[in-house]
Every structure is written in C-alpha cells, then in structure tokens.
N, C-alpha and C positions, 0 to 999 in steps of 0.2 A: 293853872290858866285854862280857861274854857277853850275847847278845840272847835275850830270853825267847821260847820257841817258841810261847807262847800267841798271839802276834800272828798266826801263820799260821792258827790256828783262828778268830781274830777276822776276818781277811780273808774267809774262806769265809762266815762268818755274815753279815757286812755286805754282801758282794756278792750273796748270796741275797736279802737285804732290798732292796737297790738295784734288783735285777732286777725287783722288783714294779712299779717305776715304768714300766719299758718295757712290761710286759704290760698295766698299767693304761692306758698311753697309747693302746692299741688299742681301748679301750672308749669308747663314746659316753656323753654325759650323758643325762639323761632326755628331752632334746629332740634326738634324732639328726638329722643333716643328710644329705641325699642328695648323692652326688657329682655335681654339676652345675655348669654355668657360672653366672656372675652371682651368686655368693654375696655377701651383704652383711655388714656389721659385726655386725648383729643375729644373723646365722646363726653366725658364727664365734667371737665373743667369748663366753667362758664355756663353750665346747664343748671337751670333753677330747680330741677328735680333732684339735684345732687348737692345739697348744702354742705359746706365745709366748716371745720372748726379745728383749733389747736387743742391738743389733748396731752395731759399728763395725769396719770392715775395715782400719784403719790398721796398717801394719807398722812404720813408722819413728818416729823421735823427734819428728817435726814433721808436721803435717797439710799442709805444703807438698808432701809426697810422697803423692800420692793412689794408692790401690790401683787396679790395672788392672781392666778388665772381666773378663779371665781369672781374676785373683785373686778377684774378687767371685763369679764363677761357681763356682770351686772351693769357696769358703766356703758358698755356697748348697747345693751337693751334700752337704757335710758335715752341715749343719744339717738338711736335709731327711731325711737318713738316720736322724737321731735323733728324728724326729717333729715337728720345728719347722715351723710353717706360717704364723706371723705374726711379722714383725720390727718393731721400733721403731727409728726413726732420730731425729735431733735437730735438724738444721737443713738448709736448702736454700741456704745462702750459698755453700757449697763444692760441688765436683763429686761428692762421695761419694754423696749421695742420688740425683741424676739418673742417675749411672752404675750404681748398684745397681738402679734400676728398669729400665734398659736390659738389665742382666745377667739379671734375672729374666725379662724379655720374651723374650730370646734362648733361655733354657732352656725356656720354655713353647713356643716355636716348634719347638725340637728334640725336645721330648717333650710331647705334648698332655696327658699325665697328671701333669706336674709342677705342683705347687701351692705358691705362696708369696705371701702378702699383706703389706701394709705399713701401719703406723701412722706417718704422715709427720709429723715434727716441724717446726714453724716457730719459730725462735728469736726470743725477745722480750727487749729490753733497755730500761733507762731511759736518760735523757739523759746523755751523757758516760760511759757504761759502758765499762770497759776502757781508759780514757784517763787522762792525768795531770790532767784537769780535774775540778772538784768534781762528783760525781754528784748528780742530782736525781731522787729516787725518785717524785716526783709528776708528772713529765713523761716521756713516752716518747721513745725514740730515733726520729729521723726515718727510720732504716733499717728500722723494723718494717714499714712499708707495702710496701716492695719485697720483703721476705721473705714476706709474705702473698701478694703477687701471684705470686711464683715457686711457692709451694705450690699455689695454685689452678691454675696452668698445668700443673703436673705431674699433679695429679689428673685433669684433663681429657685429658691425653695418655695416662695409664695408668689409666683407670677400672676396668679388670679387676683391678688389683693394689692400688692405694691405696684402703683402706676407711675410714681414719680420718685426720683432721688433728688434731694436738695443738698448741694455741696456747701456746707457751712451755714451758720445762722448768725446774721449780723457780724460776719467775719471780716468785712472790708471797711466798715464804718470807723472813722478815726477816733470817735469818742470811746470805742471799746478798747481802752488802753491796755487792759490786762491780757489781750490775746489776738488783736486784729492782725491780718496778713495783707499783703499787697495783692491786687487783682491777678497778678501773674500766677499766684498759687492756686486760686480758684480756677483760673483758666486751665492750668495744667491738669487738674483732676476732672474738670468737665470734658476736656478733650480726650482724656483717658477713657472715660465712660462712654463717650460717643464712639470711640474706636471699638470698644467691646461690643457695642450694638452692631456695628458694621461687620464684625467678624463672627457674629452669632453667639457671642459669649454672654450677651444680655438680650432680653426681648427687644425686637426692633421697634415696637411701639411704645416702649418705656420713654418717658420724657425726663430730661435732665435740666436742672436749673440750679440757681443759688438763691437763698432767701435772705434779703438784706434791706437795710434802711433805704428810703427813697433817695437820699443824697448819694449813697453808694452806687446807685444806678444812673447817676448823672443828673438827677433832679435837683441837686443842691449847688454847692459852690464849684467853681472851675477847678479846684484842686483835685477833684475826682475825675476830671475829663482827661484821662490818659489813654495811650494807645492800647494797653492791655485790657482796659475796660471796654473799649470799642470791639476788640476781638472777642471778649467774653460775651457781649451782647449778641454778637453774630453766631456764637457757638451754642448758646443755650437754646432749648426748644421753646421756652417761654420765660418771661421775667416775673419773679415773685418779689414784690416790694412791700415794705412796711411803712405804716403811717400811724403816728400816735399824737393826735391833738391834745389828749389829756396831759401828756408830759409837757407839751408846749404851752399849757396854761401858765407854767412857771418859766420855761426856758425861752419862749418866744410868743408872748401873749398878745399878738397883734389882733386876734379875733375874739379875745376873752374880755369879760367885763361888761357891766351894764352901761349902755349908751344913755346920754342925757335925755334923749327923746323917749326913753323907756322907763324913766323914773317913776311915773305914775301908774305903771302897769302892776297887775297882781304878781305875787311871788312866782306862781306857776308860769305866767305869761313871760316874765323876765327870763326865767330859766329856759323855757321853750325856745325863745328867740336866740339865746346864746348857744343852745345845743344845735340849732340849725346852722349857725355860723361855724361851729366845730365840725359839723359834717362837710360844709363847703371848704373848710381848710384842708380836710383830708382829701377831698376831691381835687383841690388845687395841687396837692403834692403828687397825686396820681397823674394829673395832666402834665406836670413838669417833667416826669419821667417819660411819658408818652412823647412829649415834644422833643426831648433830647434824643430818644431812640429814632424818631422820625428824621431828625437832622442828620443822622448817620446813614440815611437811606435804607433803614431796616424796618420791616413790617412783620411783627409777630405778636402773639398774645401777651398781655400784661395782666396779671392777677394779683390780688392782695394776699400776701403770705401771712401778714399779721396786722391786726388793729384791734384795739380794745379799750376798756374803760374800767378803772377800779371802783369798787363800791365803798371803800373805806380807806382812810389814810390818816395817820397821826403826825405826818410831817408836811412835806411841801404842798400836798394837794388836799389837806384837811382844813379844819376851821381856822387855824392860824396861818394858813397858806392861801392857796388860790380858791379854796372851797369848791373844788371840782369833784371830789370823790364822794359819791353816795349812790344808793340804788336807783333813785329816780333819774338822775342824769345818765347813769349806766344804761338804764332801760331805753331812754330816748336815743342814745347813741347807737345802741344795738339795733333798734327799730330803723333809724335813719340809714345806717350803713347796709343793713340787709335789703331794704327797699331799693336804694340806689344801685347797689351792685347787681341785684337780680334784674332790675330794669335794663341795665347796660350789658348784661351777659358776662359779668365778671365774677369769678369765684372769690369769695372773701373768707379766708381762714380766720374766723373771729377768735380773738384771744381772750378768754379761753373757756373750756367747758366747766372745769371744777377748780375751786380754790386749791392751792398747794402751799402748805405752810413751810416747806423747806426753803423756799426762795429767799425768805428773810427770817431765818430761824431765830435770830437774836432780837427781833422786833416783831412780835405777833401782830401788831397793829399797822405794820408797814404796808404800803400800797401794793407791793409785789405779791403779797399773800392774798389779795382780794380781787383779782381780776376775773375769777370764775363766775359763770352764770348760776352755778350751784355752790352752796357751802360744802365743806368737807363731809358733813353728816347727811347731806342730801337735800337740805332745804332749797327750794327754788327761789331765786331772787326775783325782784319785781318784774324784770323783763320777761319772766316766764310764768307769771301768775295766771295769765289767760289760758296757758296750756294745762295748768293744774285744774282750772275750772272746767276745761273740756274733757278731763278724765283720761288724758293720754298716758299718764303715769300710773294709773290704777294697777295695783298688783306688782309694781316694780319697787325695788328697794336699793338703798346704798348703805353699806355697813349695817344692814339689817333694819334700817329705818325707812319708813314709807316716804315718798316724795310729797312734802307739804310746803306751804308758802312760808317765807320768812315773815317775821313780825306777826305771826299767827294770822296773817292775812288782813291785818288792821292798817288801812292806808293812813289813818290819822297818826298812828304811832310811827309809821315810816316817815311821813312828811315832817314830823317834829325834828328829825335828824337831818333834814335837807336844808342847806343854807344857800341864800342868794349870793352869787359871786360878787366881789368888789366892783365898784364902778371903774370905768375906763380911766377917769382922773386919778382915782386912788392907786391904780396899777402904775400909771405913769409916774406918780410921785415917789414910788418905791423903786423905780429903776435907776 
C-alpha cells in the first residue's frame, strides 16, 4: 500500500510541538531554586527545573539479574541529559536501590555539577502476600519492619540524594488483591518515620508519603473514606497519587472512543482529540483527590507519583482491544502530562524511563513490558525523537548501544502500527 506523504508533514509539526517540552524544561516555576547543596524535597518537588520519572534499570526477564553499577551510571547520564533530576524507586528488598544510590554518589564525585535525587520506595505487603497461603488484608507482613529499617539506613547513608520516602506502592488500593493492606498499616509506618525525624534519627527536611492510586487517596468511591485515611492524609508531608487513563480505556472508557462528530476527521486528528480527553481524565482524577483532601480541611501538596502509557500491547490495549497502546499515543500523553503538570507546579513521576521485561516475563508483548520511553537496548521512542535530533544523547550509550530513534526514525513506518480507537458506539455495544 502506498504510504501517504502527509505523515512527513505531521512528523515535522509534532516534533516542533514536542520540542517545546525541552525548552520549557529549562524554565523555572514561580519559585526558582538556586543551584546549591542541600536542596530539600520542598525545593525540588513541583519545580520545573527538576523533572521526575519512575525508574527501574532491569534489563533481563528476572530481577535475579541485577543491573551493574556501570549500567546504572549509564542510565543516569541518559536521564540527566533529558533534564530528569528526580527518580522514583519501589523497594529496598533487592540490590537495585542501594546500587542506584551508589551509582549516583559516584557520578557526583566524578562531576560536582551532577544532580540526581531519589524518592525511595519501601515496599509494604499484607500477611501471606505473594504466597499460596490465604492473604489477610487486615494484618501486615512481618517483613515490612525490615523494609522500613533498610530505607531508613539508606536515607542516613545518602542524605544528599534521598529526599523522599514513599511507604508502599499501590498498597491500599483494593484491586491489588495479592498484597494490599488497610490504611492503618501505612499510617503506622508514616508516623514511625515522622517520629524519627522529630528525634533526629532522620533528616528533618526529609518528606514522607505513600504512593497510591487516586481512589486510595479518597478520589474514588466512599469505601476508601475511612478515619485512618483521614489521619494518613494529615500525617504525610505530601500526597503522591497515581492516575492511569490508558488502563481505563478498558476498565472505564468514559473518555475513550471516536465521537460521532469526529468521524470525518483524519486519523491523526481523531487520535489527537482522544488523547486530549485522556489528559483531561487524568486531571479529573487529580482534582478528585484535591477535592477530598480539601473537604478534610487539609492543605498540602499533591504530586503525581505515577502515570504513563504503554507503546505496545497484545492484549486489552492492543489491536483486538481498545487500540490504545502505541508510540504515537504514548508520545502525545507524555507531552500533554508534562506540559500540564509543569504549568501547574506539580511533579509528575512519569512511568517509566526504560522498558523492563521482567514485569510480564511470560508474555513479552504484554503492555507492562512497554511503558518505557526507551526500549531496553536504548532506542528512544517517538516521544523523545526530538531530543535525539537535538543531539543531547550524543556520546551516551545503553548496553553499549548509541541512543537512536525507534523505527529508524521513519514516521511512516511508525504510523502504520498506529490504530484509531473504536467509536463510542462500538465501545458501548461491547459493555
């Protein structure tokens, strides 16, 4: 089939728009920060000079294969080149987080101007999580105490790098049936860490939070509106909430699908309008959390601990599903969320930096393996093509590979794999 040449024009237009992100990244918000030592979470969160991202450096299909210090340092150089200065990690059970902190420390020693900070995750489980025993969501795992101890030790070892501890990852949301806990468990550990700050056993400027689904923070159903959640909201230093419109193209597609008034638009225009609605859906979830927090008489920062979009899926979000997952839609979502969050002074820990194939090791084409802005070998996906053109990755490598564009930079080849979502009527007919 002959490829329509208009795609070349579209590439130029989109890349020009995407380049605005890079130029905007160099602007400070209304509260600019001086380049100085001992910056705190309060200084960097919500500041547009300090872009945030979720990071896992795993290359293999199992986390038994830990990335080396050199591999972690290579990743840090890549992320630093694109303006990333805050990373989010997820647990301290494995060597990944300690090795990452060591890698950053070495880079800082090699270059005093190198900046990278960490939101350190401490994984929290319920009793019998991830076992063949019946889980008990009302009782926490005895392993949680050791996880918190390890996190505290790392903060005190690297106080110049770790600026936030997040107690749990989606640990309160009720669809996490394999491991979720009640808010009282998160509250217990947040209060414990706050007490360590008061007694000088943790840096006083360290911020404590929990990173969870928007519903878990009161932005969803009333089943989450319990006293312990209210206490937790008052105890954390800020709220770290997650929003995933891509998942809801299947689970709650109220914003998804081509409207009847859009039938005559071009393929790209249909998708562009739909992705703006995806952005607005994410914003509505942010606002729902803000509204609940305000209803409690609480005023404190709310940042986005996770949001992202997969570039490929062979299941729910692929060609036989909602047709949401591809590099073009991922790039639009990344652009929209960066622009909105930066304008509003909100940190957005975009999920995620690099593909990680351990997440769905038995299905290489599963969406969980394809949320990265880079492929595992280092190819930059469409969202970052403009940065490749600008030469910011020149001389940098991942796994020994230079940073090049996916699809060999051929927009026509990329667009051949992009599908228009179903119409609203088609979606309704299948519900």
